[in-house]
Structures are given as structure tokens and as C-alpha cells.
N, C-alpha and C positions, 0 to 999 in steps of 0.2 A: 188937337185931338189925335189920338193914336190911329195910325193907318190900319186898315183892315188886315187881319192875319188869318192864315190857315194854320192849323196845328196838326202835326202828324206824330202819332204815338207808335213806336216800334215795339211790338209785343208778341212776336211769333215764337220765341224760344221756349224750350221745354222746362227750364228751371230745375235741372237735376240736383243742384246743390240745396234745393229746398224740399227734397223728398223727406218724409212721405207726404208732405202737404200738397205737392204737385203731381201725385200719382193720378188723381182724378180731377185735377183743376189746373188751368193754365196759370203761369207765374203771376200774370197781371191781376188775377182774381184772389191772390193770397191777401188775407185781411190784416190790416194794421189798425189796432184799436177798434176792431169791429167793423171796419169799412175797407173794401178792396182798394188796392193801389190804383187800379184803373178808375174806379168811381171817384177817388180823391183827385186824380189828375183832371178828369172831365169836369168836375165841379169847379176846380180852380180856373180852367179855361173859360167856363161859363161866367165865372165871377169877374174876370177881366175883360169880358166882352168878345171872346173869340167864338164865332158862330159855326164856322166850318171846321169840324174835327174829323180826322181820319185815323182809324186804328188798323194797323197791319197786324193781323192775328195769324196764327198757324196752328200750333199744338193745341188740341182740344178746343178749336175755335167755336165749335157748336155749343160750348158751355157758356159762351159770352152773350149777354143780352145785347142785341144789335140796335137798340133804340138810341136816339140822340147823337148819333155819329154815323159816318160812312165806314163800312167795313170792307177791307181788302184782305183776301186770304193768301198767304204765302204757302202754297201747297208743298213747296220744297224746304220747309222750315228745318228739317233734320239734316239737310245737305247744303245749307246756305247760311249766310250771316246777315247782320243788320243792314249793310249797304245794299244787298240784294232786296231786302224788304223795302227799303226806302225807294228804290227805283221801280218797284211795283206800283208805287203811289206817285210816279213822276208827273202825271198830269196835274197834280195838285202842287207841284213845285213851281208856282208862279206867284208873282206879287211878293208880299211879306209872309214868311213861314217860320214857325217854331217847330223844331224837331226834338222830340223827347224820347229817351229810352223808356221802356215800359216798366222798369223796376226801380224807379227813383221817385222820391217825393221832395218837394221844395216849397219854401215860403213864397207868398205872393211877391215880396220885395225882390226875391231872386229872379222870378219870372219877369217882373216889371223892368228890372235892370236891362234885360235883353230886349224887351218890347220897345223900350225907349232909345235903344242904341241905333244910330243912323248908319253904321258901317255895314258892309255887304255880307261878310261871313264872320260871325262872332260866336265864340264859345264861352260858357261860364267856367271860370277856373277858381277853385277854392284855395286860398293861400293859407288857410288854417287847417289843412287836411291832416297834419301829422298825428295829432292827438287822437283823431277819429280812427285813423289807420291802426294806431297802437291798440285801440280798443277792439278793433275788428280782427286783427291778425297777430299771431305770435311774432312774426317777422314781417313788418310792413312792406319790405322789398319783394315779398312773395307775390304781391298784387299791384303795388304802386307802379305807375308808368312814368317814363321820362316826360319832362315838360321844361323846355328852355324858352325863356322870354327874350324877345328882342326889343328894339327901340319902338317908341310910339305905340305901345300895347300890341305889338305884333308877336305872334308865336313863331319861334324859330324852328322848333321841332317838338314832337310829342308822340306818345304811344309806343315807345320802345322799352325793352327790358333795361332796367338800371341797377347797377351794383353799388352805387354810392348815393345814399339818401340826400346828401348835401347838394347833389346835382339836380334834384327835383324841385322846381321852383313854383309848383302849383299842381293841382289835379283837375283834369277835365271831368266834369260831373255827368256828362251825357245829355246836355242841353245846348241846343244850337239855334241861332237866329240867322235867317237868310233874308236879304232884300231880293227884289226882282232880279237885279244883276247877279247877286250871289247865287240864286237858283240857276240862272243861265250858266254861270261859271262851273258849278258843281256838276251839272248835267253834261256840259262840254267835256270836262275832264274825264268823267265816267265813260262817255261815248267814245272818246279818243282811245281809251284803254281797251274798250270792248272791240274796237276795230283793229287793234294792233295785236297780232298773235303773241308776240313776246310779252306784252303787258298783260294780256288776258290770262296768260299762264303763270305770270309772276307779277301780280298787280302792284305797280309802283315800287318794285324791289322788295316786296314783303315776303316773298317765297310762298305766297298763297294765290290760288286761282281767283279770278275776279268774283266768282260766285261765293267764294268763301272769304273774301276780303273784309277786314274790319272797317268800321267807320273811321277809326283813327288812321288807317292806311291812306285813305283819300284826303283826310284833313292834313296829314303830315306832308303829302305831296303839295297841297295848296299852300301850306306854310312855307315850303321851299321856294315858292314863287312870290313870297311876301304878301299874300292875299288873305291870310288868316289872322284874325284879331282875337284878343281875349278880353273878357269883362271880369274883373276881379271881384270875388265875393268872399265873405268870411263865414263859413258854415251856413246854416239855414237850409240844409238839404240832407237827405239820407238815401242810401242804396239798400235794397232788400234782395241780396243775392244768395244768402245762405241763412241757416237757422240762427246763427249768432247775430247777423244783421237784423233779423226779425225781432230778436229779443231786445236789441238796442232800440229799434224803431218803436217798440211798444212802450218804451220809457220816455220817449221824446215829449217834452212839455208843450210844444207848439202845434201838435196835431190834435 
């Protein structure tokens, strides 16, 4: 039997690349094939038996129906990033946890592959990402981030700008699984940075203050300590970050 999980959806951002759709609507409420991204995520979590669902909202959070999940508001959504949103929900970082970006959709088998993974900090990595990026961007390197695989499905590094597409061995899709130990580790790494003046002003060498740090900044640091693992997938997910993405998403057959 699958262990009990919490699910945390990070959905505080403004979604400016989806304007004008996000002028009066948070990004997570943009509809794909007639149903919002948020509703689709919540329904999938219900389907796999995740009862405790937390949504960290921000921009136009008053537009979101607050039923069927716990809502936490990132009041500083316009001057912070996803990692800050996650730490607002830190009391739910206990036991087994799924963390999902609020602008992605994925098949049940993608989610299940993480739910079933026994390791402490695991990310989903798409090894068939290149054709998708070619569909989304004129130049895939404008958006693709570095991803270097190590031995035993460990991540060596990720999240950096890359100039050679041959050096990108996968793409992190915005879906993370933590065990109880993984939760403790990620909180410890964050708190150590918070307490260190040099790190809080330059979080893990990212040149960003901690409040503005990306999720990949902390994941890359954890990877440097050989504690970050990847679960390889082959598509079965989409990101809705801009209007081209939305056009692609509305043509996906599995939704």
C-alpha cells in the first residue's frame, strides 16, 4: 500500500507570459480543454488517494475556490519565488510529500512513478524533452536548463543556463517527491542558508537573494551533496507557461 502523502502545489505567480488570459485570473486557473490547470491537478491527486492538498497561492488568490484543499497565501508573490512559497507551507513538509509547480499537467503514470519511489529526494526528468522544446521555442536553448546525470540515478547538477544542447541529459519537469528524511534535509539546507548572511544574499552561489531563489537553486545544492535523484520519464506531461504552450496543451490527446 502506498504511504500517506501530502501534496503541495506552488501557484503564486502572476503568469505574465499568458497575458491577456491572466489579467483577471491567476495562472493556475487558466483552462486547458475547458478545465483549469489547478482543478486537473487536484482531481489527479484525489484519484491517486492524496487527501491532504495544499495550494500556495498569491496573485489574485481571491479568485480561487478554496474548497477541497488548504490554502496558504504568499503575500509577497511579486517579490519572491517558488522556494519562498514552498517554505510558507513548511509545516506540511513532513512524512511523504509531492511538490508540484502550479503550471504543469502530467499523466497518472508520471505521478505514480514518484509516489512509488523509495528514495528521499527525487525529481521527474523527461529524457524525451527535445522535440517538445523544439515545438515550444524557436531556439530550445532559450529556455532549456542544464541537467547532468551521475551514477545510480543521481543528479550531478541542474538548473543552469546551457549553450550546448548535447550537454542537457534531461529536463526537470517541476515535480518532486520527498520522504520524511527528504523533507528534513531540504528544510535544514534552507534554514542553514537563511542563518548565513553570505548565503541568504547569494543563495547557494546563484547570485539571488534567498527570497528570490529558484527551486532549482536548492536542488542543485542538494545534488552537489549527492542527495538528489531523478526518475526518468518519457513525456506524459506539459507546461503551460505561455500562449504557445496553451495552444499545444489544448491539442494533447491524453487530457
